[in-house]
Structure formats: structure tokens, C-alpha cells
C-alpha positions as CSV (number, residue, x, y, z in Angstrom):
1,M,118.3,92.0,54.9
2,N,115.5,91.1,57.3
3,F,114.2,93.5,60.0
4,G,112.7,90.8,62.1
5,M,109.2,90.8,63.6
6,E,106.8,93.7,64.2
7,T,106.6,94.8,67.8
8,E,104.8,97.3,70.0
9,L,107.3,99.9,68.7
10,V,107.8,98.9,65.1
11,E,105.4,98.5,62.2
12,F,106.0,97.4,58.6
13,K,104.0,98.4,55.5
14,K,104.8,97.1,52.0
15,T,104.1,100.4,50.3
16,T,102.7,103.9,50.8
17,G,99.5,102.4,49.4
18,E,99.0,101.3,53.0
19,L,99.4,104.9,54.3
20,K,96.0,104.9,56.1
21,E,96.9,101.7,58.0
22,G,100.3,103.1,58.7
23,M,98.8,106.2,60.3
24,I,96.6,104.0,62.5
25,S,99.7,102.0,63.6
26,L,101.6,105.2,64.4
27,A,98.9,106.7,66.6
28,S,98.5,103.3,68.2
29,M,102.1,103.1,69.1
30,L,102.1,106.7,70.4
31,N,99.2,105.9,72.7
32,K,101.0,102.8,74.1
33,N,104.6,103.8,74.3
34,G,104.8,107.5,73.4
35,K,106.9,106.6,70.4
36,G,107.0,104.4,67.4
37,V,108.7,103.6,64.1
38,L,106.9,102.9,60.8
39,Y,108.6,101.5,57.7
40,F,107.4,101.6,54.1
41,G,108.9,99.1,51.8
42,V,109.1,96.2,54.3
43,R,106.9,93.1,54.4
44,N,105.2,92.2,57.7
45,D,107.7,89.4,58.2
46,G,110.6,91.9,58.1
47,E,111.7,91.1,54.5
48,V,112.8,94.2,52.6
49,L,110.7,94.8,49.4
50,G,111.7,98.4,48.6
51,Q,109.5,101.4,48.2
52,Q,109.2,103.4,44.9
53,I,109.9,107.0,45.7
54,G,108.6,109.8,43.5
55,D,108.7,113.6,43.8
56,R,105.7,113.8,46.1
57,T,106.2,110.6,48.1
58,M,107.8,112.1,51.2
59,R,105.4,115.1,51.1
60,E,102.4,112.7,50.9
61,I,103.5,110.9,54.0
62,S,104.1,114.2,55.9
63,Q,100.7,115.6,54.9
64,G,99.1,112.2,55.6
65,I,100.4,112.3,59.2
66,A,99.4,116.0,59.6
67,N,95.8,115.3,58.4
68,A,95.2,112.0,60.1
69,I,96.9,112.1,63.6
70,K,95.7,114.5,66.3
71,P,97.1,116.2,68.2
72,Q,99.7,117.1,65.7
73,I,103.1,115.4,65.8
74,I,106.3,116.3,64.0
75,P,107.9,113.1,62.8
76,T,111.3,112.4,61.3
77,I,111.0,110.9,57.7
78,I,114.1,109.6,56.0
79,I,115.0,107.4,53.1
80,E,117.3,104.4,53.9
81,L,119.1,102.1,51.4
82,C,118.8,98.4,52.3
83,D,120.0,95.6,50.0
84,D,120.1,98.2,47.2
85,K,116.5,99.0,47.8
86,N,114.9,102.2,49.1
87,I,112.8,102.1,52.1
88,I,111.2,105.0,54.1
89,K,111.5,105.2,57.9
90,V,109.1,107.3,59.9
91,T,110.0,108.0,63.5
92,A,107.6,109.7,65.9
93,E,107.5,110.7,69.5
94,G,104.8,112.4,71.6
95,D,103.7,113.0,75.1
96,E,100.2,114.5,74.4
97,K,98.1,111.4,74.6
98,P,95.6,110.3,73.6
99,Y,96.4,110.4,69.8
100,S,93.6,109.7,67.3
101,A,93.9,108.5,63.7
102,Y,91.0,109.6,61.4
103,G,89.0,110.5,64.4
104,K,89.3,107.1,66.2
105,Y,91.6,106.0,69.0
106,Y,93.8,102.9,69.0
107,M,96.1,101.1,71.4
108,R,99.1,98.9,70.4
109,S,99.1,95.3,71.7
110,A,102.0,93.2,70.5
111,D,101.9,93.9,66.7
112,E,98.2,94.7,66.6
113,D,96.3,98.0,66.5
114,R,93.2,97.7,68.6
115,E,90.4,100.3,68.7
116,I,89.9,101.2,72.3
117,S,86.5,101.5,74.1
118,P,85.2,104.7,75.5
119,Q,86.1,103.5,79.0
120,Q,89.6,102.7,77.9
121,L,89.8,106.2,76.3
122,R,88.7,107.8,79.6
123,N,91.3,105.8,81.5
124,L,94.0,106.8,79.0
125,M,93.1,110.5,79.3
126,L,93.1,110.1,83.1
127,S,96.5,108.6,83.1
128,V,97.9,111.6,81.2
129,S,96.3,114.1,83.5
130,D,97.7,112.0,86.4
131,S,101.2,112.3,85.2
132,I,103.5,113.6,88.0
133,V,105.6,115.6,85.5
134,N,102.5,117.4,84.2
135,I,101.0,118.4,87.5
136,E,102.3,121.5,89.2
137,A,103.6,121.2,92.7
138,N,101.7,123.0,95.4
139,N,104.9,124.4,96.8
140,Q,107.3,126.1,94.5
141,E,110.0,126.9,97.2
142,L,111.8,123.5,96.9
143,T,115.3,122.4,97.6
144,F,116.9,119.0,96.7
145,E,119.9,118.5,99.0
146,Q,118.8,115.0,100.0
147,L,118.4,114.0,96.4
148,K,121.9,115.4,95.6
149,T,123.3,113.3,98.4
150,L,121.7,110.1,97.0
151,Y,123.3,110.8,93.6
152,A,126.6,111.6,95.2
153,G,126.4,108.2,97.1
154,N,126.2,106.6,93.6
155,N,129.2,108.6,92.3
156,L,126.9,110.8,90.2
157,T,126.8,114.6,90.3
158,L,123.9,116.8,89.7
159,R,124.8,120.0,88.0
160,E,123.1,122.9,89.7
161,N,122.2,124.7,86.4
162,T,120.8,121.7,84.6
163,F,119.6,118.9,86.9
164,K,116.0,120.2,87.2
165,Q,115.6,119.9,83.4
166,N,117.6,116.7,83.1
167,L,115.6,115.0,85.8
168,N,112.2,116.3,84.5
169,L,111.4,118.2,87.6
170,L,109.8,121.0,85.7
171,T,106.5,121.4,83.9
172,R,106.3,122.8,80.4
173,N,105.8,126.2,82.0
174,G,109.0,125.9,83.9
175,T,107.5,125.5,87.3
176,F,108.2,122.6,89.7
177,N,106.0,119.6,89.0
178,L,104.6,116.9,91.4
179,M,107.6,114.7,91.0
180,A,109.8,117.6,92.1
181,G,107.6,117.9,95.2
182,L,108.0,114.2,95.9
183,L,111.8,114.4,95.7
184,A,112.2,117.7,97.5
185,D,113.8,118.0,101.0
186,V,110.4,119.0,102.5
187,N,107.0,117.9,101.3
188,S,103.5,116.8,102.5
189,Y,103.8,113.1,101.7
190,S,104.3,110.4,104.3
191,L,104.8,106.6,103.9
192,K,103.0,104.6,106.6
193,V,103.9,101.3,108.2
194,A,101.2,100.1,110.6
195,V,101.5,96.9,112.7
196,F,98.3,95.2,114.0
197,R,97.8,92.5,116.6
198,G,95.7,89.7,115.1
199,T,94.5,89.4,111.5
200,D,92.4,92.5,111.1
201,K,92.8,96.3,111.8
202,T,91.0,96.2,115.2
203,D,94.1,96.4,117.4
204,L,96.8,98.8,116.2
205,I,100.1,98.2,117.9
206,K,102.3,100.6,116.2
207,R,102.1,103.2,113.4
208,N,105.3,104.5,111.9
209,E,105.4,107.5,109.5
210,Y,108.3,107.9,107.1
211,G,108.0,111.1,105.1
212,Y,107.8,114.8,104.8
213,K,111.2,114.5,103.2
214,C,112.7,113.3,99.8
215,M,110.4,110.3,99.0
216,L,113.3,108.1,98.0
217,V,114.9,108.6,101.5
218,A,111.6,107.6,103.1
219,V,111.3,104.6,100.8
220,K,114.7,103.3,102.0
221,Q,113.7,103.9,105.7
222,V,110.7,101.7,105.3
223,L,112.9,98.9,103.8
224,D,115.3,99.3,106.7
225,Y,112.5,99.1,109.3
226,M,110.9,96.0,107.7
227,E,114.3,94.3,107.4
228,A,114.7,94.9,111.2
229,L,111.3,93.3,111.9
230,N,112.2,90.2,109.8
231,D,113.4,88.1,112.8
232,T,115.3,84.9,112.5
233,A,114.1,81.7,114.0
234,V,116.8,79.3,115.1
235,D,116.2,75.5,115.2
236,M,118.9,73.7,117.1
237,G,117.0,70.4,117.2
238,G,119.3,68.7,114.7
239,S,123.0,68.6,114.2
240,L,122.8,71.6,112.0
241,R,121.9,75.2,112.8
242,K,118.8,76.1,110.8
243,E,117.6,79.7,110.4
244,S,114.5,81.0,108.7
245,R,112.9,84.5,108.3
246,M,109.3,85.6,108.8
247,F,109.1,86.6,105.1
248,D,111.2,86.7,101.9
249,F,112.7,90.1,102.2
250,S,113.7,90.2,98.5
251,C,110.0,89.8,97.6
252,F,108.9,92.4,100.0
253,R,111.5,94.8,98.6
254,E,110.3,94.3,95.0
255,A,106.6,94.7,96.0
256,W,107.4,97.9,98.0
257,L,109.5,99.5,95.4
258,N,106.9,98.7,92.7
259,A,104.2,100.2,94.9
260,C,106.1,103.4,95.2
261,L,107.1,103.5,91.6
262,H,103.7,102.8,90.1
263,N,101.5,104.6,92.7
264,R,99.1,107.3,91.4
265,W,100.6,110.1,93.4
266,S,98.3,112.6,91.9
267,R,95.5,111.2,94.0
268,Q,97.2,112.3,97.2
269,T,97.4,108.8,98.7
270,P,100.9,107.3,99.2
271,P,101.5,103.6,99.2
272,A,101.3,101.9,102.6
273,V,102.4,98.7,104.5
274,Y,100.2,96.9,106.9
275,M,101.6,94.1,109.0
276,F,99.3,91.5,110.7
277,D,100.0,88.3,112.7
278,D,99.8,86.2,109.5
279,R,100.7,88.5,106.6
280,I,102.0,91.8,105.2
281,E,100.0,93.9,102.8
282,I,101.6,96.4,100.5
283,I,99.0,98.7,99.0
284,S,99.4,101.2,96.1
285,V,96.8,103.4,94.5
286,G,95.8,102.8,90.9
287,G,95.3,99.5,88.9
288,L,97.3,98.2,86.0
289,P,98.5,100.8,83.4
290,D,96.2,101.1,80.4
291,G,97.3,98.7,77.6
292,L,99.0,96.2,80.0
293,A,97.2,92.9,80.2
294,L,97.2,90.9,83.4
295,E,99.2,88.0,81.9
296,E,101.8,90.6,80.6
297,F,102.0,91.9,84.1
298,F,102.7,88.5,85.6
299,E,105.3,87.8,82.9
300,G,107.2,90.9,84.1
301,K,106.4,93.2,81.2
302,S,106.3,96.7,82.4
303,K,104.5,99.9,81.4
304,P,105.6,102.4,84.0
305,V,102.9,104.7,85.4
306,N,105.7,107.1,86.4
307,L,108.3,106.7,83.7
308,E,110.4,109.7,84.7
309,L,110.5,108.5,88.3
310,Q,111.5,105.0,87.1
311,Q,114.5,106.5,85.4
312,I,115.7,108.3,88.6
313,M,115.2,105.1,90.7
314,G,117.1,103.2,88.1
315,Q,120.0,105.7,88.2
316,L,120.1,105.4,92.0
317,D,120.0,101.5,92.0
318,Y,116.7,101.3,93.7
319,I,115.4,99.2,90.8
320,E,117.1,97.2,88.1
321,Q,114.5,97.9,85.3
322,T,114.7,94.2,84.3
323,G,111.0,93.4,85.0
324,H,112.0,90.5,87.3
325,G,110.2,91.8,90.4
326,V,106.7,90.4,89.8
327,P,107.9,87.0,88.4
328,L,110.1,86.7,91.6
329,I,107.1,87.2,93.8
330,V,105.0,84.8,91.8
331,S,107.7,82.2,91.9
332,R,107.8,82.4,95.7
333,Y,104.2,83.0,96.6
334,G,102.0,82.5,93.5
335,K,99.8,84.8,91.6
336,E,97.1,84.7,94.2
337,V,99.0,87.1,96.5
338,F,98.1,89.9,94.0
339,D,94.7,91.6,94.3
340,I,94.3,94.0,91.4
341,T,91.4,96.3,91.0
342,E,90.9,99.6,89.0
343,K,91.7,101.6,92.2
344,F,94.3,99.6,94.1
345,I,97.0,96.9,93.8
346,T,97.5,94.9,97.0
347,V,100.3,92.4,97.4
348,T,99.9,90.1,100.4
349,I,103.0,88.3,101.6
350,P,102.3,85.5,104.1
351,L,104.3,85.3,107.3
352,N,106.2,82.2,108.5
353,K,105.9,82.5,112.2
354,K,106.2,78.8,113.0
355,D,108.8,78.5,115.7
356,L,109.9,82.0,115.0
357,Y,110.4,82.6,118.7
358,S,112.1,79.3,119.5
359,R,114.7,81.4,121.3
360,K,112.3,81.9,124.1
361,K,113.5,79.8,127.1
362,E,111.5,77.8,129.6
363,G,111.1,79.5,132.9
364,V,111.5,83.1,131.7
365,R,109.6,85.4,134.0
366,L,108.9,89.0,133.5
367,D,108.1,91.3,136.4
368,D,106.3,94.6,136.4
369,S,109.4,96.6,135.6
370,D,110.3,94.3,132.6
371,E,106.8,94.7,131.3
372,K,107.0,98.5,131.7
373,I,110.3,98.6,129.8
374,L,108.8,96.7,126.9
375,M,105.6,98.7,126.9
376,L,107.6,102.0,126.7
377,M,109.7,100.6,123.8
378,Q,106.5,99.5,122.0
379,E,105.1,102.9,122.3
380,N,108.3,104.7,121.2
381,C,110.9,102.6,119.5
382,D,113.4,105.5,119.6
383,I,113.2,106.0,123.4
384,R,116.5,106.5,125.3
385,V,117.5,104.3,128.2
386,S,117.8,107.4,130.4
387,E,114.2,108.3,129.6
388,I,113.1,104.7,130.5
389,S,115.0,105.0,133.8
390,R,113.2,108.3,134.6
391,Q,109.7,107.0,133.8
392,I,110.1,103.7,135.7
393,G,112.0,105.1,138.6
394,L,114.9,102.7,138.5
395,G,118.6,103.5,138.2
396,L,120.3,103.6,134.9
397,T,122.5,100.6,135.7
398,T,119.5,98.5,136.7
399,I,117.6,99.4,133.5
400,T,120.7,98.6,131.4
401,K,121.0,95.2,133.0
402,R,117.4,94.4,132.5
403,I,117.6,95.4,128.8
404,H,120.6,93.2,128.4
405,R,118.8,90.2,129.9
406,L,115.7,90.8,127.7
407,K,117.9,90.8,124.6
408,E,119.6,87.6,125.7
409,E,116.3,85.9,126.1
410,G,115.2,86.8,122.6
411,I,112.5,89.1,123.8
412,L,114.1,92.3,122.7
413,D,116.4,93.4,119.9
414,R,117.9,96.6,118.7
415,K,118.5,97.6,115.1
416,G,121.1,100.3,114.4
417,S,123.5,102.4,116.4
418,K,123.1,103.6,120.0
419,K,122.1,107.1,119.0
420,K,120.0,106.4,115.9
421,G,118.9,102.8,116.4
422,Q,115.4,101.4,117.2
423,W,114.1,98.9,119.8
424,I,112.3,95.9,118.4
425,V,110.0,94.0,120.8
426,N,109.2,90.5,119.5
427,D,105.5,90.0,118.8
428,I,105.0,87.1,121.2
429,W,105.7,89.6,124.1
430,Q,103.5,92.4,122.8
431,K,101.3,94.2,125.3
432,K,98.1,92.5,126.0
């Protein structure tokens, strides 16, 4: 029997004569993944050699782990029979990073155990203290009706007496944690979408806030809004009807969901979206997770900053957990759209505005009333027609006809229902 190759989660040692090296590997895997498996009696190429087991063998391994690895872990140590040979399997899990072995700290990279630098150690310790499941929520009077509705929409039921534990919404002390605060019906977090005229932040056109509610609901509202802004240009110059969008929405979706998932929420700064004439910027707080190399990131390998949140978003079909998001963006726009620092990750998606407003017709004239209608809609995308009529001083029928004409000319659009929809004023007609 062959166990295959060593990985970031599996280490092979020929005998317990390599106990010290095995302890280093175990601590290294715990620091990288929070778990790991160590075999004695298996060659590093996966070939089973067998381990001689005496009266004290198992105890020596147990004591070796207790003496070498800090903080203390309680592993599972068993004997397995493979090809008529005894091997020893050590399985360990732990969420009290960082773990040391013989007073030093290591991080797993592929099948290697690398001693980490003081800066890397500080970053690792910071990532633990940043964990949204370890930080107590400021507000302990939380309800989760919106979250329950999301689960019900996916044909999943949250049991009242167990869901808080099952979804990791509690600290070790039994209080609500920061993740619970994020997913509660009411909280202090808001997701921002800001639209600017031009290519810098000098002229703010619109600022929308989605938040103070279950974060996953707000995340979806941002997606809906950006999809509504993603206008279609129609080219009728040839024999075929050709349509194109301002940006690849699937790439934006992946970038936005990744930003929300991997954001360092403990730093009190939510991710944000900034839209300019030539690009969209999606910004999240915090750089790459410790132990994840840049090339691994571009390859789609993932080391979630917020593992427990990832599990919830996966259950609710927000993400597929396949690691294809970053490679998708790279394949469409290239690696250069990612700007990664220790404090922020920015994804810049260029806009394709060439001929976007080809629906504009020659000879279209806007009078003062038309301009006022558009200005009111820019300032408040939820404004009612009756309110526009009141502010401009024209009858409801007249306002309705003007809005209909503006929509026909491609100047104005509406996303959603009559009661809950939003007005979308095309950028080319934005207020001067």
C-alpha cells in the first residue's frame, strides 16, 4: 500500500526515531491549517515500512507531544495495520495558534516545515486575535430572523436551540462573537458603494449604504445594485444585434464576495466599492493570509481569513468553495488588477464604456423639467413619481410621460418593482 505524497496536512516518518522532526511537522501543520496527521512507519514517498511497537512506544509519542508542543494539544494516537505491517497514526487539531515545537515556531508550506520570522510570528498572532469567532460582540441583544430566512430560502432549517453553537456564533465563554454581530438583524456595519465622476474621488455623484442589517443580506443588495448599473450597449451597425456590458459581472461578483469573506472585520472597516468613469475598485482590509504565497493566491489556493464565515456562505450558495474566483478574474483581466499590500487588497475592474450609450439618439433635447427629473433621481434613486411631481410643480400625468420618454431614449432606466425599485440615470447624462 502507498499513502501517496506528503501534503500540508500529512507528514510521514519512517520510525519514531524521527520523533523530534515529527513534532516540528505537527506544530507546523497546526499553525498553517489548524490540523494535521502524522504517520510513523511510512517512508516520505508514501511507501509503508512498518513501525516496531513496544510497551512504551505509544506513551513516548504522547509524552513527546506534551513536552514539545505548546500550547498543549490532545492528539488521537492509534495503531493501524497496513500490508500486514503496523503503523502509528497521530491526528491533531487545535485553534490556539501559534504553536511552538521545542520553543521555535514553524509554518507548513507544501510538504516543508519552515521556521517563521519574528514578523511572521507577529502576523500569525495578530490573525488569531483578529478572528471573528474569538472577539466578543459589542451588543449581546442579538436576533437572527434575516439569517433564518436566508437558510429557509435554501431549504435549510436552523434549530432554535442549537444553531448558535452549530454556526459558531458564540465565544468560548458562551457570549455572542463578532461573527454573530455581523449576521444579526441589527448591527453597526455598513457596506458602501460610492460613484464618482471622472477618474478620482474629487466629484462624488452618489453614495449608497447597505448595512445595519444581516451582513449577507447587505452583500446581496450590493450585487443587485451593481448588476443594475451594468448597462448594455447595443450595436445595430451590422446584420446582427451585438450587446456588451460595462464590466464582467461574474468577475465583480467573485471579487466582491472574496472581499467580504476575507475582510479583517475586527478592524472595524467593512469592504467597499468605488466606481469611476474608467474602473471599479473593490477594497478589503487586510493582506494575504499568513502562510499563503502570492503565486498560490493566483492559482486559486485558499486559506480563509474567516473560515467559519466561509462555511456559512458556502451553505447559503454565496460561494462555491472551489477556489476558482481569483483564477477567473486573472483569466479575464490579468494579475495586474490585484494590488496587494499588508493592509489592503484592491481589485480594479476596468470599464468598457465604448459605445455604451449608443442608444442615445440624434436630436434628443432635454428641457429644464427633464433635467430636474434626472437630478432628483440622481440624488435619490428611490424617489416616488408623486414626490417628483410635487417638487417640480408639474402634474402626475405629465411627469409620467416625461419619464417614459426618457426611458425610451436610453437616458433613464428602472431596476426592480414599482414600489421597491430604483431609478438608474445613465452616466452620460449625469448632472454637470
